[in-house]
N, C-alpha and C positions, 0 to 999 in steps of 0.2 A: 504494500500500500504506500502511496506517495501522499504525504501531507504537505500542503503549501502553507506558508506563514507570512502574512503581511501585517504591518502595524502603522499607526500614526499617519493616517491619510490626511488629516487636517483639511477636509473639504470645506471651502469657504463659499457661502451663498447667502447674501443678505436680502434676497427677494422677499417682499412682503413685510420686512422688518420696519419698526417705527422707532422714533427717537427714544421713546420711553423704554424700549427693549435694551437700550445701552446705558441706562441710568443705574448701573450696578457694576459687577466685576468685569463686564464686557468692555468697560473703558480701558482697563489695563491690557485686555486682549487686543483692542484696537490699536493701542500704542505699539504693541509687538508687531502687528501687521504692517503698520506704517514704517517700523524700523527695519523691515526686510522680510518678515516671515511670509507675507503674501507672494513675494517673488520667488522665495526659496522653495516653497511647497507648491507644486503645480498639479493640476488635474491631468495633464498629459502624461506626466511621470507615473501617476497612480494608475491611469488606464493602461499604460504600457506594461506595468507590473501584472495586472490582471490578464491582459492579453497574452503575455509571455507564459504565465503559469498555465493558462488554458491550452496554449499551443504545445508546450513542452510536456504537459501531462501532470495532472493533479487530481487525485481521487476525492480529496476533501480540503477545503480552504479554512484556515483558522485566522481570524483577525483579532489582534490583541489591543483593541481600543484606540481612542482618539480618532474615530472616523469623521467626526465633525470638528469644526474650529471653535465655534461659539455656542454650540448646542441650540442652534436656531432650527425651527421646523423645516425651512427650505433646505438646509444642509442635510438633514437626515433623509428627506425625500430624494434629493438628488444623488447622494452617495449610495443609497440603497438601490436606486435604479441602475447606477453604474455597475455595482457589484452583481445585481441580478442578471444583467445582460451577459455575464460570463459564468456565474455559479448560482444555481437556484438554492432555495432554503434547505433542501435535503443534502446539499453538498457544501454548505458553509456554516461555520460556527463563529459567533461574534461575542466578545465580552467588552464592556464599556471601559473607557478611560476617563481621566479627570476632565478633559475637554467636553466629554459627552454628558457630564453632570456639572457643567460650568457654573451654573447659578442655582440658588435654592428654588427658583421658579421652575427651572428645567427638571429638577428632581420631583417637585410637587406634581408637575404635569405628567410625570412618568413618560417623558417624551421618547427616551431611548427604548423602553420596554414596548410602548404602544406602536412606535413607527418602525422599529427594526424587527421585533418579534411579534408576529400576529398570534402566535400561540406559544406554549412553553418551549424553551429552547432545548430541553432535554427529552430523551426517549426512554429513560429508565427511572422508575420510581424508587428513590432511595430513602423514602420515609421521612422527608422533611417538608415543612410547610412553606418555607421561604423559596424565592426564585433562585437564590444563590446559596450554595453551589448547585449546579446541575450536572447531569452526566449524559453524554451521548455515546451509545455503543455503535462503533463502526467496524464491523467484522472483528478482527483480532485486536482492535484498538478501542480503549475507553478514554474519551476526552472529558475532563472535569473542568468546568468553567467557574471562575471566581470573579467576584466584583470587589475591586480595591478602590473604586472611585467614590468620592464624596464631594459635595460642594464645600470648598475651603475658602478661608479669607483671601483677600487680595494678596497676590505675589506668593501664595502658598499652593504647591501642587502635589503635596505628599499624599500617600495612600493609606487607607485603613481597612482592614478586613473585619475586625471585631471578633470576640471570643466565640460567639454563636456560630459564625461562619467557619471558624477553625474547628470547632467541635463537629459540625455537620460534615466538614471535609473528611475528618477521621472516620466518621460513620460511612461516608460514601466509599472511601478506600477499602473498608472492610467488607463491603458488599461482595458476595461471591462472583457476581457477574463482572465486577471491576477487578477484584484481586487476581483473577485468572488471566487478565489481558495485559497488553502493553499499555501503560498508563501515561497519559499526557495531561499535565495541569497547565491551564492557560489563564493568565491574568495580565493586567496592564503594567503595573509598577515593577520596577527593577528589583532584583534580589541582591545585587552587589553595587557598591558605590564606585561608579566609573569616573565621574567628574569629581575633582578634589577641591573645587572652589568652596569658600566658606558658606555660601548660600545653598549648597547642596543638601544640607540638613532639612530644608524646607520642601524637598522633592522626594524624600525617601519613603519607603513602605514601612510603617510602624512595626509590623509583626514579621519582618522578613526572617529573623533568626528562628522564630517559632515555626514559620511555614517551611523553611528548609529542613528543620528537625522532623516535622511530620512527614514530609516527602521521603526522607531517607528511612524513616521508621517503617513505612508501608511500601517500600520498594517502587516508588515512582521512578520511571526511567527518563522522562523528559519534562522539563518545565520551561515554558516559553512565555516571553513577555515583550513589552515595548517600552515606551516612555522616555528612554534616554536618547533615542535617535542615534544609537551607537552600536557597534558590532561587539557582541559578547558570545563566547563559547567556552564554558567552564565545565570540567569533569570533576565530580565529587563521588568517587567510588562508582556505583552503578548509575548515579544520577547525572544527567547533563542539563545545564541551564543555558538557554540560548536566546539571543536577540539578534536580528539582522540589522535593524535600524528602521528609519522611516522610508516607506516605499514611495513617497511623493517628493522627496528631495531631488531637485534637478540641478542645483549649483552647490558646490562644497569646496572647502579649503583643505580638508584632510581626507584620505582614502576611506577611513573607517566611518566618516560622517556622510558619505555619499548615499544616495537612494539605493535601497537594497531590499531583498526578500530572501527567504529560505525555502528549500524543499528538503523534507525528511523522508528517507527511504526505510520503511519498516518491513521486515520479513522474519517470520518464524520467532516472533516475540522479542526481537532485538532491533536496535537502530543500526542499519548496515552502513549508511553514509548520510552526510549532510552536504547539500549544495547551497552556496550563497551566490546570488546574482546581483550585479551592480549596474546602476544606470550610468551609461556613458554615451555622450554625443547622440542623445535622442533615442537610445535603445538599451535594453537590458542584455548584459553578457555574463557568462559564467565567470565569477571572480575567484572563488575558493571552493575546494572540495575536501571534506574530511571523512575518512573511513574510520569505522569503529570495530 
């Protein structure tokens, strides 16, 4: 089975938005856009990632959050239409990022849940009442989706899982239909601190140590995330933690910050190899291949 992994699309669309929609944290987001994010993240690069994955082969696509830029209705509608044109709902799994819950209003409206998932994202009943975590059984693979996104104060982009979600994750990982399969845990926030600037503490996942401990305890083989827009591939015994980067980045100053996506090749209960594709001169090309 080939699993595709994209993240941090940051699709911008202000169609139908009003001035009052920006009288909140979106002001800081607007400043970031004016400072260059709008030119750095392009729809052409994101579409090219989806097109390349479809052409090269992908049995299932996992998107690890920040599909929108400002959590506006038009953004969710447009980015879902773009993804749907390549992968239908049965062949993609999406978890939210902090930009998808950008304001308290977007959380209260349950915009991500209502516009991205028309029904429950999972297909296995793990005996919990909350939406997160959920489990999708895909043949020999079990995908567990987590929600680390919360509306946060201005200039804070850190993630929170909460004790209940961690407890429910342990419950899911002990389910016999999950325990017997290759296990992928997908969330938005990073598990390791890549950037070492002082402000990075405002972007971290609060329970990253606890999450890594649970993953290792129950034999999770692959944890994938986004958020950092950076390339990460770390082995911790049987566990691999991976991030390709943002698939919509079309201009960059360092190789590891270029637009990228991953393909994971899973056979006979193990990860055989990982491909990382990079956006160069208007197209995606194979950048790195790691065998396991």
